[in-house]
C-alpha positions as a LaTeX table, in Angstrom:
\begin{tabular}{lrrr}
\hline
Residue & $x$ (\AA) & $y$ (\AA) & $z$ (\AA) \\
\hline
Unk1 & $-6.72$ & $-6.24$ & $-27.84$ \\
Unk2 & $-4.40$ & $-6.34$ & $-31.24$ \\
Unk3 & $-2.77$ & $-2.98$ & $-29.96$ \\
Unk4 & $-1.45$ & $-4.58$ & $-26.82$ \\
Unk5 & 2.50 & $-3.91$ & $-26.78$ \\
Unk6 & 2.96 & $-7.87$ & $-26.35$ \\
Unk7 & 0.91 & $-10.73$ & $-28.07$ \\
Unk8 & 1.27 & $-12.87$ & $-24.88$ \\
Unk9 & $-0.70$ & $-9.96$ & $-23.30$ \\
Unk10 & $-3.25$ & $-10.80$ & $-25.55$ \\
Unk11 & $-3.91$ & $-14.27$ & $-23.76$ \\
Unk12 & $-3.17$ & $-12.66$ & $-20.31$ \\
Unk13 & $-6.05$ & $-10.49$ & $-20.64$ \\
Unk14 & $-8.61$ & $-13.03$ & $-21.68$ \\
Unk15 & $-7.44$ & $-15.58$ & $-18.84$ \\
Unk16 & $-7.84$ & $-12.53$ & $-16.47$ \\
Unk17 & $-11.39$ & $-12.10$ & $-17.96$ \\
Unk18 & $-12.64$ & $-15.53$ & $-17.70$ \\
Unk19 & $-10.93$ & $-15.76$ & $-14.15$ \\
Unk20 & $-12.92$ & $-12.71$ & $-12.89$ \\
Unk21 & $-16.05$ & $-14.15$ & $-14.19$ \\
Unk22 & $-16.02$ & $-17.36$ & $-12.72$ \\
Unk23 & $-14.64$ & $-16.59$ & $-9.42$ \\
Unk24 & $-16.65$ & $-15.92$ & $-6.29$ \\
Unk25 & $-14.62$ & $-12.60$ & $-5.21$ \\
Unk26 & $-13.62$ & $-10.58$ & $-8.29$ \\
Unk27 & $-11.42$ & $-7.83$ & $-7.13$ \\
Unk28 & $-10.18$ & $-4.62$ & $-9.32$ \\
Unk29 & $-7.28$ & $-2.27$ & $-8.47$ \\
Unk30 & $-5.47$ & 0.43 & $-10.78$ \\
Unk31 & $-1.94$ & 0.26 & $-8.88$ \\
Unk32 & 0.30 & $-0.03$ & $-11.88$ \\
Unk33 & 1.48 & $-2.59$ & $-14.25$ \\
Unk34 & 2.88 & $-6.34$ & $-13.25$ \\
Unk35 & 2.58 & $-7.19$ & $-16.64$ \\
Unk36 & 5.18 & $-10.07$ & $-16.64$ \\
Unk37 & 3.95 & $-11.42$ & $-13.77$ \\
Unk38 & 0.55 & $-11.60$ & $-14.88$ \\
Unk39 & 1.60 & $-13.63$ & $-17.92$ \\
Unk40 & 3.30 & $-15.97$ & $-15.23$ \\
Unk41 & 0.28 & $-16.22$ & $-12.85$ \\
Unk42 & $-1.23$ & $-17.99$ & $-15.95$ \\
Unk43 & 1.58 & $-20.04$ & $-16.92$ \\
Unk44 & 2.49 & $-17.97$ & $-20.30$ \\
Unk45 & 6.07 & $-17.16$ & $-20.96$ \\
Unk46 & 7.61 & $-13.93$ & $-19.08$ \\
Unk47 & 10.63 & $-12.36$ & $-17.70$ \\
Unk48 & 11.55 & $-10.97$ & $-14.90$ \\
Unk49 & 13.67 & $-8.08$ & $-15.48$ \\
Unk50 & 11.74 & $-5.23$ & $-17.11$ \\
Unk51 & 10.66 & $-2.34$ & $-15.13$ \\
Unk52 & 6.83 & $-2.10$ & $-13.93$ \\
Unk53 & 5.30 & 1.62 & $-14.06$ \\
Unk54 & 4.15 & 1.69 & $-10.23$ \\
Unk55 & 1.76 & 4.31 & $-9.37$ \\
Unk56 & 0.60 & 3.22 & $-5.65$ \\
Unk57 & 1.64 & 0.27 & $-3.58$ \\
Unk58 & $-1.25$ & 0.57 & $-1.53$ \\
Unk59 & $-3.68$ & $-0.21$ & $-4.03$ \\
Unk60 & $-1.82$ & $-3.33$ & $-4.76$ \\
Unk61 & $-0.80$ & $-4.66$ & $-1.50$ \\
Unk62 & $-4.31$ & $-3.86$ & 0.02 \\
Unk63 & $-5.88$ & $-5.64$ & $-2.99$ \\
Unk64 & $-3.15$ & $-8.35$ & $-2.82$ \\
Unk65 & $-4.40$ & $-9.00$ & 1.04 \\
Unk66 & $-7.96$ & $-9.53$ & 0.16 \\
Unk67 & $-7.12$ & $-11.92$ & $-2.38$ \\
Unk68 & $-4.46$ & $-13.99$ & 0.41 \\
Unk69 & $-7.25$ & $-13.89$ & 2.97 \\
Unk70 & $-9.82$ & $-15.35$ & 0.65 \\
Unk71 & $-7.34$ & $-18.12$ & $-0.75$ \\
Unk72 & $-6.45$ & $-19.00$ & 3.03 \\
Unk73 & $-2.79$ & $-19.90$ & 2.17 \\
Unk74 & 0.58 & $-17.90$ & 2.11 \\
Unk75 & 1.94 & $-20.21$ & $-0.90$ \\
Unk76 & 1.93 & $-19.10$ & $-4.25$ \\
Unk77 & 1.22 & $-22.43$ & $-5.59$ \\
Unk78 & $-1.98$ & $-22.70$ & $-3.81$ \\
Unk79 & $-3.50$ & $-19.52$ & $-5.30$ \\
Unk80 & $-7.00$ & $-20.45$ & $-6.23$ \\
Unk81 & $-9.00$ & $-18.48$ & $-8.84$ \\
Unk82 & $-12.19$ & $-20.00$ & $-7.97$ \\
Unk83 & $-11.71$ & $-18.38$ & $-4.63$ \\
Unk84 & $-10.84$ & $-14.85$ & $-5.54$ \\
Unk85 & $-8.90$ & $-13.36$ & $-8.59$ \\
Unk86 & $-7.08$ & $-10.11$ & $-9.00$ \\
Unk87 & $-6.74$ & $-7.57$ & $-11.95$ \\
Unk88 & $-5.23$ & $-4.56$ & $-12.68$ \\
Unk89 & $-6.86$ & $-2.81$ & $-16.28$ \\
Unk90 & $-3.50$ & $-0.83$ & $-16.11$ \\
Unk91 & $-1.73$ & $-3.78$ & $-17.62$ \\
Unk92 & $-4.07$ & $-3.78$ & $-20.53$ \\
Unk93 & $-3.68$ & $-0.10$ & $-21.71$ \\
Unk94 & $-2.86$ & $-0.22$ & $-25.81$ \\
Unk95 & 0.12 & 0.87 & $-27.07$ \\
Unk96 & $-1.45$ & 3.89 & $-28.51$ \\
Unk97 & $-2.67$ & 4.96 & $-25.12$ \\
Unk98 & 0.36 & 4.02 & $-23.16$ \\
Unk99 & 1.84 & 7.81 & $-23.34$ \\
Unk100 & $-0.95$ & 8.36 & $-20.59$ \\
Unk101 & 0.28 & 5.78 & $-18.26$ \\
Unk102 & 3.65 & 6.89 & $-18.53$ \\
Unk103 & 2.91 & 10.48 & $-18.05$ \\
Unk104 & 0.58 & 9.94 & $-14.84$ \\
Unk105 & 3.69 & 8.15 & $-13.31$ \\
Unk106 & 6.27 & 10.94 & $-14.28$ \\
Unk107 & 3.54 & 13.77 & $-12.57$ \\
Unk108 & 3.45 & 11.44 & $-9.62$ \\
Unk109 & 6.90 & 10.79 & $-9.14$ \\
Unk110 & 7.67 & 14.44 & $-9.82$ \\
Unk111 & 5.62 & 15.58 & $-7.02$ \\
Unk112 & 6.42 & 13.07 & $-4.61$ \\
Unk113 & 10.28 & 13.80 & $-4.66$ \\
Unk114 & 9.52 & 17.64 & $-5.14$ \\
Unk115 & 8.16 & 18.96 & $-1.97$ \\
Unk116 & 7.49 & 22.34 & $-3.28$ \\
Unk117 & 5.47 & 20.69 & $-6.08$ \\
Unk118 & 3.06 & 19.68 & $-3.18$ \\
Unk119 & 0.80 & 22.37 & $-4.26$ \\
Unk120 & $-0.08$ & 21.10 & $-7.63$ \\
Unk121 & $-1.17$ & 17.60 & $-6.18$ \\
Unk122 & $-3.10$ & 19.52 & $-3.72$ \\
Unk123 & $-5.02$ & 20.86 & $-6.92$ \\
Unk124 & $-5.05$ & 17.28 & $-8.31$ \\
Unk125 & $-6.83$ & 15.88 & $-4.87$ \\
Unk126 & $-9.15$ & 19.04 & $-4.89$ \\
Unk127 & $-10.84$ & 18.07 & $-8.05$ \\
Unk128 & $-10.63$ & 14.83 & $-7.87$ \\
Unk129 & $-8.70$ & 11.74 & $-9.49$ \\
Unk130 & $-11.13$ & 11.41 & $-12.33$ \\
Unk131 & $-8.68$ & 14.37 & $-13.89$ \\
Unk132 & $-5.69$ & 12.43 & $-14.10$ \\
Unk133 & $-4.79$ & 11.24 & $-17.96$ \\
Unk134 & $-4.55$ & 7.49 & $-17.12$ \\
Unk135 & $-8.51$ & 7.28 & $-16.31$ \\
Unk136 & $-9.41$ & 7.26 & $-20.13$ \\
Unk137 & $-6.94$ & 4.53 & $-21.00$ \\
Unk138 & $-7.80$ & 2.27 & $-18.44$ \\
Unk139 & $-11.82$ & 2.62 & $-19.12$ \\
Unk140 & $-11.96$ & 0.24 & $-21.72$ \\
Unk141 & $-9.74$ & $-2.50$ & $-20.89$ \\
Unk142 & $-11.74$ & $-2.11$ & $-17.33$ \\
Unk143 & $-14.95$ & $-2.67$ & $-19.33$ \\
Unk144 & $-13.58$ & $-5.61$ & $-21.11$ \\
Unk145 & $-12.27$ & $-7.27$ & $-17.86$ \\
Unk146 & $-15.49$ & $-7.19$ & $-15.83$ \\
Unk147 & $-17.70$ & $-7.20$ & $-18.71$ \\
Unk148 & $-18.90$ & $-11.02$ & $-17.76$ \\
Unk149 & $-18.71$ & $-10.61$ & $-14.10$ \\
Unk150 & $-22.00$ & $-11.24$ & $-12.17$ \\
Unk151 & $-20.97$ & $-11.38$ & $-8.63$ \\
Unk152 & $-20.07$ & $-8.34$ & $-6.85$ \\
Unk153 & $-16.92$ & $-6.15$ & $-7.88$ \\
Unk154 & $-14.56$ & $-5.36$ & $-4.98$ \\
Unk155 & $-12.90$ & $-2.40$ & $-5.95$ \\
Unk156 & $-9.62$ & $-0.85$ & $-4.49$ \\
Unk157 & $-9.66$ & 2.48 & $-6.73$ \\
Unk158 & $-12.55$ & 4.91 & $-6.69$ \\
Unk159 & $-12.49$ & 5.83 & $-10.27$ \\
Unk160 & $-12.68$ & 2.47 & $-11.35$ \\
Unk161 & $-15.49$ & 1.95 & $-9.06$ \\
Unk162 & $-17.32$ & 4.72 & $-10.25$ \\
Unk163 & $-16.86$ & 3.69 & $-13.84$ \\
Unk164 & $-18.39$ & 0.16 & $-12.91$ \\
Unk165 & $-21.13$ & 1.12 & $-10.98$ \\
Unk166 & $-22.14$ & 3.94 & $-13.62$ \\
Unk167 & $-22.15$ & 0.60 & $-15.84$ \\
Unk168 & $-24.75$ & $-1.22$ & $-13.63$ \\
Unk169 & $-22.31$ & $-3.46$ & $-12.11$ \\
Unk170 & $-22.54$ & $-4.14$ & $-8.32$ \\
Unk171 & $-19.60$ & $-2.67$ & $-6.44$ \\
Unk172 & $-18.19$ & $-2.86$ & $-2.98$ \\
Unk173 & $-15.69$ & 0.32 & $-2.54$ \\
Unk174 & $-12.97$ & 0.04 & $-0.13$ \\
Unk175 & $-12.30$ & 2.93 & 1.50 \\
Unk176 & $-8.81$ & 2.20 & 2.65 \\
Unk177 & $-8.04$ & 5.73 & 4.74 \\
Unk178 & $-9.95$ & 7.34 & 7.54 \\
Unk179 & $-10.54$ & 10.29 & 4.99 \\
Unk180 & $-13.55$ & 10.75 & 2.45 \\
Unk181 & $-12.32$ & 12.56 & $-0.98$ \\
Unk182 & $-15.59$ & 13.91 & $-2.96$ \\
Unk183 & $-15.00$ & 11.46 & $-5.53$ \\
Unk184 & $-15.83$ & 8.40 & $-3.11$ \\
Unk185 & $-19.51$ & 10.43 & $-3.44$ \\
Unk186 & $-20.29$ & 10.28 & $-6.84$ \\
Unk187 & $-22.11$ & 7.14 & $-6.76$ \\
Unk188 & $-23.36$ & 7.14 & $-3.19$ \\
Unk189 & $-27.00$ & 7.20 & $-3.87$ \\
Unk190 & $-26.38$ & 4.16 & $-6.61$ \\
Unk191 & $-28.24$ & 1.33 & $-5.23$ \\
Unk192 & $-25.33$ & $-0.90$ & $-6.65$ \\
Unk193 & $-22.72$ & 1.02 & $-4.77$ \\
Unk194 & $-21.89$ & $-0.31$ & $-1.68$ \\
Unk195 & $-18.81$ & 0.61 & 0.77 \\
Unk196 & $-16.34$ & $-0.56$ & 2.96 \\
Unk197 & $-14.98$ & 2.04 & 5.53 \\
Unk198 & $-11.83$ & 2.49 & 7.74 \\
Unk199 & $-13.96$ & 3.05 & 11.01 \\
Unk200 & $-16.85$ & 4.65 & 12.78 \\
Unk201 & $-15.81$ & 8.48 & 12.21 \\
Unk202 & $-15.24$ & 7.46 & 8.61 \\
Unk203 & $-18.65$ & 6.26 & 8.16 \\
Unk204 & $-19.94$ & 9.34 & 9.89 \\
Unk205 & $-17.79$ & 11.79 & 7.71 \\
Unk206 & $-18.97$ & 9.95 & 4.53 \\
Unk207 & $-22.78$ & 10.59 & 5.78 \\
Unk208 & $-22.09$ & 14.15 & 6.59 \\
Unk209 & $-20.70$ & 14.95 & 3.53 \\
Unk210 & $-23.32$ & 12.91 & 1.51 \\
Unk211 & $-25.87$ & 15.25 & 3.39 \\
Unk212 & $-24.19$ & 18.50 & 2.84 \\
Unk213 & $-24.18$ & 17.64 & $-1.07$ \\
Unk214 & $-27.98$ & 16.55 & $-0.93$ \\
Unk215 & $-26.81$ & 13.11 & $-2.00$ \\
Unk216 & $-29.00$ & 10.08 & $-0.59$ \\
Unk217 & $-26.40$ & 7.74 & 0.69 \\
Unk218 & $-28.09$ & 4.79 & 2.35 \\
Unk219 & $-26.39$ & 3.68 & 5.77 \\
Unk220 & $-27.12$ & 0.38 & 5.31 \\
Unk221 & $-25.06$ & 0.15 & 2.45 \\
Unk222 & $-21.96$ & 1.48 & 4.40 \\
Unk223 & $-19.65$ & $-1.59$ & 6.54 \\
Unk224 & $-16.87$ & $-0.24$ & 8.85 \\
Unk225 & $-14.17$ & $-3.26$ & 8.41 \\
Unk226 & $-11.00$ & $-1.45$ & 9.22 \\
Unk227 & $-8.38$ & $-1.65$ & 6.66 \\
Unk228 & $-7.30$ & $-4.56$ & 4.61 \\
Unk229 & $-3.81$ & $-6.24$ & 5.84 \\
Unk230 & $-2.09$ & $-9.12$ & 4.16 \\
Unk231 & $-2.49$ & $-11.97$ & 6.77 \\
Unk232 & 0.84 & $-12.57$ & 5.84 \\
Unk233 & 2.24 & $-9.31$ & 7.58 \\
Unk234 & $-0.01$ & $-9.61$ & 10.50 \\
Unk235 & 1.24 & $-13.24$ & 11.27 \\
Unk236 & 4.41 & $-11.13$ & 11.99 \\
Unk237 & 3.17 & $-9.88$ & 15.20 \\
Unk238 & 3.66 & $-13.34$ & 16.60 \\
Unk239 & 6.91 & $-13.03$ & 16.81 \\
Unk240 & 7.44 & $-9.49$ & 17.38 \\
Unk241 & 9.18 & $-8.63$ & 20.95 \\
Unk242 & 9.27 & $-5.32$ & 22.01 \\
Unk243 & 12.85 & $-3.74$ & 22.17 \\
Unk244 & 14.42 & $-3.19$ & 25.21 \\
Unk245 & 18.09 & $-2.68$ & 24.75 \\
Unk246 & 20.73 & $-3.77$ & 22.29 \\
Unk247 & 20.83 & $-3.44$ & 18.42 \\
Unk248 & 17.37 & $-1.87$ & 17.05 \\
Unk249 & 16.51 & $-2.66$ & 13.71 \\
Unk250 & 15.21 & $-0.14$ & 11.77 \\
Unk251 & 13.16 & $-0.40$ & 8.11 \\
Unk252 & 13.18 & 3.11 & 6.13 \\
Unk253 & 10.66 & 2.85 & 3.18 \\
Unk254 & 9.78 & 4.75 & 0.40 \\
Unk255 & 5.98 & 4.56 & $-1.38$ \\
Unk256 & 5.23 & 3.35 & $-4.91$ \\
Unk257 & 6.39 & 6.76 & $-6.57$ \\
Unk258 & 9.58 & 6.92 & $-4.63$ \\
Unk259 & 8.20 & 9.55 & $-2.06$ \\
Unk260 & 10.17 & 11.25 & 0.67 \\
Unk261 & 13.50 & 10.51 & $-1.24$ \\
Unk262 & 14.92 & 13.73 & $-0.20$ \\
Unk263 & 14.19 & 12.73 & 3.49 \\
Unk264 & 15.48 & 9.13 & 3.09 \\
Unk265 & 18.56 & 10.35 & 1.90 \\
Unk266 & 19.03 & 12.97 & 4.50 \\
Unk267 & 18.35 & 9.76 & 6.99 \\
Unk268 & 20.84 & 7.72 & 5.25 \\
Unk269 & 23.70 & 10.43 & 5.44 \\
Unk270 & 23.19 & 10.23 & 9.29 \\
Unk271 & 22.39 & 6.90 & 10.14 \\
Unk272 & 25.08 & 4.90 & 7.89 \\
Unk273 & 28.02 & 6.48 & 9.22 \\
Unk274 & 26.95 & 5.36 & 12.74 \\
Unk275 & 26.67 & 1.58 & 11.71 \\
Unk276 & 30.42 & 1.55 & 12.07 \\
Unk277 & 30.96 & 3.27 & 15.43 \\
Unk278 & 31.55 & 1.56 & 18.45 \\
Unk279 & 29.78 & 3.85 & 20.98 \\
Unk280 & 26.36 & 5.38 & 20.84 \\
Unk281 & 23.40 & 3.35 & 19.69 \\
Unk282 & 23.69 & 0.40 & 18.08 \\
Unk283 & 21.60 & 0.15 & 14.40 \\
Unk284 & 21.04 & $-2.17$ & 11.85 \\
Unk285 & 18.94 & $-0.80$ & 8.62 \\
Unk286 & 16.78 & $-2.20$ & 6.03 \\
Unk287 & 15.97 & 0.02 & 3.09 \\
Unk288 & 13.10 & $-0.46$ & 1.08 \\
Unk289 & 13.49 & 1.14 & $-2.41$ \\
Unk290 & 10.45 & $-0.47$ & $-3.88$ \\
Unk291 & 10.83 & $-0.51$ & $-7.42$ \\
Unk292 & 13.26 & 2.31 & $-7.86$ \\
Unk293 & 16.67 & 1.95 & $-8.90$ \\
Unk294 & 17.49 & 5.87 & $-8.40$ \\
Unk295 & 16.80 & 5.33 & $-4.52$ \\
Unk296 & 18.78 & 1.99 & $-4.47$ \\
Unk297 & 21.79 & 3.84 & $-6.12$ \\
Unk298 & 21.55 & 6.73 & $-4.05$ \\
Unk299 & 21.60 & 4.29 & $-0.83$ \\
Unk300 & 24.60 & 2.38 & $-2.48$ \\
Unk301 & 26.37 & 5.81 & $-2.98$ \\
Unk302 & 26.18 & 6.61 & 0.71 \\
Unk303 & 27.16 & 3.21 & 2.21 \\
Unk304 & 30.19 & 3.18 & $-0.16$ \\
Unk305 & 31.25 & 6.70 & 1.37 \\
Unk306 & 30.70 & 5.77 & 4.79 \\
Unk307 & 32.55 & 2.69 & 4.43 \\
Unk308 & 29.43 & 0.09 & 5.11 \\
Unk309 & 29.06 & $-3.03$ & 3.63 \\
Unk310 & 25.54 & $-3.93$ & 1.89 \\
Unk311 & 24.72 & $-7.29$ & 3.33 \\
Unk312 & 22.59 & $-9.88$ & 1.57 \\
Unk313 & 19.23 & $-10.18$ & 2.09 \\
Unk314 & 19.03 & $-13.54$ & 3.89 \\
Unk315 & 21.80 & $-12.06$ & 6.40 \\
Unk316 & 19.65 & $-10.52$ & 8.98 \\
Unk317 & 22.77 & $-9.92$ & 11.23 \\
Unk318 & 23.85 & $-7.34$ & 8.16 \\
Unk319 & 24.44 & $-3.75$ & 9.36 \\
Unk320 & 23.00 & $-2.49$ & 6.03 \\
Unk321 & 20.48 & $-4.23$ & 3.26 \\
Unk322 & 18.50 & $-3.25$ & 0.46 \\
Unk323 & 15.41 & $-4.41$ & $-0.62$ \\
Unk324 & 14.82 & $-3.65$ & $-4.07$ \\
Unk325 & 13.29 & $-4.87$ & $-7.29$ \\
Unk326 & 12.06 & $-3.49$ & $-10.62$ \\
Unk327 & 8.37 & $-5.27$ & $-10.59$ \\
Unk328 & 6.14 & $-4.47$ & $-7.92$ \\
Unk329 & 4.91 & $-7.89$ & $-7.04$ \\
Unk330 & 8.49 & $-9.11$ & $-6.20$ \\
Unk331 & 9.32 & $-6.02$ & $-4.44$ \\
Unk332 & 6.25 & $-6.46$ & $-2.18$ \\
Unk333 & 6.78 & $-9.98$ & $-1.34$ \\
Unk334 & 10.96 & $-9.24$ & $-0.46$ \\
Unk335 & 9.39 & $-6.55$ & 2.19 \\
Unk336 & 6.86 & $-9.24$ & 3.64 \\
Unk337 & 9.48 & $-11.85$ & 3.61 \\
Unk338 & 12.53 & $-9.33$ & 5.07 \\
Unk339 & 11.06 & $-6.26$ & 6.54 \\
Unk340 & 8.01 & $-6.71$ & 8.58 \\
Unk341 & 8.89 & $-9.97$ & 11.02 \\
Unk342 & 12.18 & $-8.10$ & 11.12 \\
Unk343 & 11.95 & $-4.53$ & 12.18 \\
Unk344 & 11.59 & $-2.79$ & 15.36 \\
Unk345 & 10.41 & 0.07 & 14.17 \\
Unk346 & 9.84 & 1.77 & 10.55 \\
Unk347 & 10.57 & 5.15 & 9.34 \\
Unk348 & 8.00 & 5.70 & 6.62 \\
Unk349 & 5.39 & 8.40 & 5.38 \\
Unk350 & 2.01 & 7.68 & 7.62 \\
Unk351 & 0.42 & 5.98 & 4.91 \\
Unk352 & $-2.51$ & 3.71 & 4.36 \\
Unk353 & $-0.82$ & 0.77 & 3.39 \\
Unk354 & 2.81 & 1.06 & 5.07 \\
Unk355 & 1.81 & 2.63 & 8.58 \\
Unk356 & $-1.23$ & 0.19 & 8.90 \\
Unk357 & 1.43 & $-2.65$ & 8.12 \\
Unk358 & 3.92 & $-1.32$ & 10.21 \\
Unk359 & 1.73 & $-1.03$ & 13.26 \\
Unk360 & $-0.30$ & $-4.60$ & 12.50 \\
Unk361 & 3.40 & $-5.97$ & 12.91 \\
Unk362 & 3.83 & $-4.91$ & 16.18 \\
Unk363 & 6.47 & $-1.89$ & 15.42 \\
Unk364 & 6.58 & 1.66 & 16.13 \\
Unk365 & 6.63 & 4.19 & 13.78 \\
Unk366 & 8.22 & 7.40 & 12.91 \\
Unk367 & 6.74 & 9.41 & 10.11 \\
Unk368 & 8.04 & 11.27 & 7.38 \\
Unk369 & 6.04 & 14.23 & 5.48 \\
Unk370 & 2.68 & 13.57 & 4.73 \\
Unk371 & 1.71 & 13.14 & 1.28 \\
Unk372 & $-1.98$ & 13.99 & 1.55 \\
Unk373 & $-4.87$ & 15.03 & 3.88 \\
Unk374 & $-5.58$ & 11.29 & 4.59 \\
Unk375 & $-2.22$ & 10.88 & 5.92 \\
Unk376 & $-2.16$ & 13.80 & 8.19 \\
Unk377 & $-5.22$ & 11.84 & 10.13 \\
Unk378 & $-3.36$ & 8.24 & 10.04 \\
Unk379 & $-0.08$ & 9.76 & 11.68 \\
Unk380 & $-2.63$ & 11.72 & 14.20 \\
Unk381 & $-4.60$ & 8.22 & 14.81 \\
Unk382 & $-1.23$ & 6.38 & 15.75 \\
Unk383 & 0.22 & 9.28 & 17.79 \\
Unk384 & $-2.91$ & 9.49 & 19.93 \\
Unk385 & $-2.26$ & 5.70 & 20.65 \\
Unk386 & 1.62 & 6.24 & 21.24 \\
Unk387 & 2.60 & 4.31 & 18.85 \\
Unk388 & 4.07 & 6.81 & 16.29 \\
Unk389 & 6.08 & 10.38 & 16.36 \\
Unk390 & 7.09 & 12.68 & 13.76 \\
Unk391 & 10.77 & 11.98 & 12.56 \\
Unk392 & 13.41 & 14.34 & 13.09 \\
Unk393 & 15.06 & 13.90 & 9.76 \\
Unk394 & 17.50 & 16.71 & 10.04 \\
Unk395 & 18.58 & 14.99 & 13.67 \\
Unk396 & 17.46 & 11.63 & 13.20 \\
Unk397 & 20.13 & 10.10 & 15.84 \\
Unk398 & 19.85 & 12.18 & 18.77 \\
Unk399 & 16.16 & 11.64 & 18.47 \\
Unk400 & 16.61 & 7.62 & 18.46 \\
Unk401 & 19.03 & 8.29 & 21.46 \\
Unk402 & 15.99 & 10.26 & 23.68 \\
Unk403 & 13.51 & 7.42 & 22.19 \\
Unk404 & 15.49 & 4.54 & 23.32 \\
Unk405 & 16.45 & 5.82 & 26.72 \\
Unk406 & 13.68 & 5.28 & 29.63 \\
Unk407 & 14.88 & 8.44 & 31.17 \\
Unk408 & 14.37 & 6.76 & 34.96 \\
Unk409 & 11.17 & 5.06 & 33.91 \\
Unk410 & 10.31 & 1.54 & 33.34 \\
Unk411 & 10.48 & 1.43 & 29.93 \\
Unk412 & 11.54 & 3.93 & 26.81 \\
Unk413 & 8.98 & 5.42 & 24.31 \\
Unk414 & 10.27 & 2.63 & 21.81 \\
Unk415 & 9.15 & $-0.18$ & 24.22 \\
Unk416 & 6.19 & 1.02 & 25.08 \\
Unk417 & 5.28 & 2.00 & 21.62 \\
Unk418 & 5.69 & $-1.49$ & 20.51 \\
Unk419 & 3.61 & $-2.42$ & 23.37 \\
Unk420 & 0.98 & $-0.26$ & 22.24 \\
Unk421 & 1.26 & $-1.54$ & 18.82 \\
Unk422 & 0.75 & $-4.95$ & 19.84 \\
Unk423 & $-2.15$ & $-4.23$ & 21.71 \\
Unk424 & $-3.74$ & $-2.06$ & 18.94 \\
Unk425 & $-7.31$ & $-2.38$ & 18.33 \\
Unk426 & $-8.65$ & $-5.36$ & 16.56 \\
Unk427 & $-10.31$ & $-3.32$ & 13.99 \\
Unk428 & $-7.15$ & $-2.93$ & 12.35 \\
Unk429 & $-6.00$ & $-6.43$ & 12.04 \\
Unk430 & $-9.26$ & $-7.75$ & 10.63 \\
Unk431 & $-10.11$ & $-5.62$ & 7.62 \\
Unk432 & $-9.54$ & $-8.38$ & 5.41 \\
Unk433 & $-11.49$ & $-10.57$ & 7.10 \\
Unk434 & $-14.30$ & $-8.15$ & 7.51 \\
Unk435 & $-14.21$ & $-6.93$ & 3.76 \\
Unk436 & $-14.55$ & $-10.41$ & 2.55 \\
Unk437 & $-17.68$ & $-10.78$ & 5.15 \\
Unk438 & $-19.32$ & $-7.80$ & 3.61 \\
Unk439 & $-18.80$ & $-9.24$ & 0.43 \\
Unk440 & $-20.43$ & $-12.33$ & 0.90 \\
Unk441 & $-23.39$ & $-10.34$ & 2.77 \\
Unk442 & $-24.13$ & $-8.85$ & $-0.33$ \\
Unk443 & $-23.53$ & $-11.66$ & $-2.74$ \\
Unk444 & $-26.40$ & $-13.21$ & $-0.47$ \\
Unk445 & $-28.55$ & $-10.43$ & $-0.73$ \\
Unk446 & $-28.27$ & $-10.72$ & $-4.58$ \\
Unk447 & $-28.99$ & $-14.09$ & $-4.56$ \\
\hline
\end{tabular}
């Protein structure tokens, strides 16, 4: 611990460890760093301007969804560490090993922003995430954080879950997507390893792949829960009304690594000039740039060239706004506060978090380029329900004109898609509750 960058982190490290040991619901993820906010949550000195390293919004936001559900409140002041506590060992990687964290982010960002390097990512996925340079660095802080935990550990990262199960800990591993990577089977025969799965089809895929590899996976340790979605996001659907006419409100989003940056630039170059026109479709746009200052900067440049003023976040009538913060917790909170209840539709990669979140709020989805095999499946699921379509990034305005026109029918595609989202399978809405129930059941079995 003496090798940490910041001596305040030593205190944070110990406090996280103590909270995880005493809480009913210990949650572990590997999403990146939120060091300053981790200090703040423990009442320690902190600042709000340094840049977090972010590897995945999904691994953070979905873990937070469970904690928020367990706390039973939307108010930060009412966080109850006795009910649930969330920790990420990436926050506590030592100075000596920090290069591996930075390198992992740089690899991810480079691939995410250069489509031709997708082949490299596919290669990484093929041979498993256990090969990434960060994993050796997080192992020691992970084991320290979890050493005193006796309750089942809820894991949102398969490498962390496998490490902990191999150490004899009882682990409930969440498979958040409709896809089973080989890594998930590594500890499947271990009686200490339990799984939450996206749906019945994913459960069947899990058992099939285990059988092919002659892995004895006990179906009784597999629970179909649906994906975890923050209850604050689900609450947005109560205020969502399908678009029929007038201003169409769009939220364009990137991922934790700045994914789809090229497509986002292409969209903004077409859409922002339209915001000033008095003819054609009337649009309002909110860009979620996440923690990426370069995406924010490019968007501001395009807005300036298009003579479009950048509005304040609180001004919901502004033609163009940008959600950005250098720290992932703040960026995520801004998206929940300003994006999900406001937007009719999202233009985003079909990821398991953003796509689930958008649909859960009753919004339609236009999908950008997929990041992995699981995202093709997610897009297919929502396309089959007529909630999503593939975005025509080279001619988005023409596509939006078609999708907002009823063409003599009672409803346009966008209106119908929003109705479909508001009638989505309840499994898509109750994942957080179901995962907590699965954890409680395991806890009771263990006595």
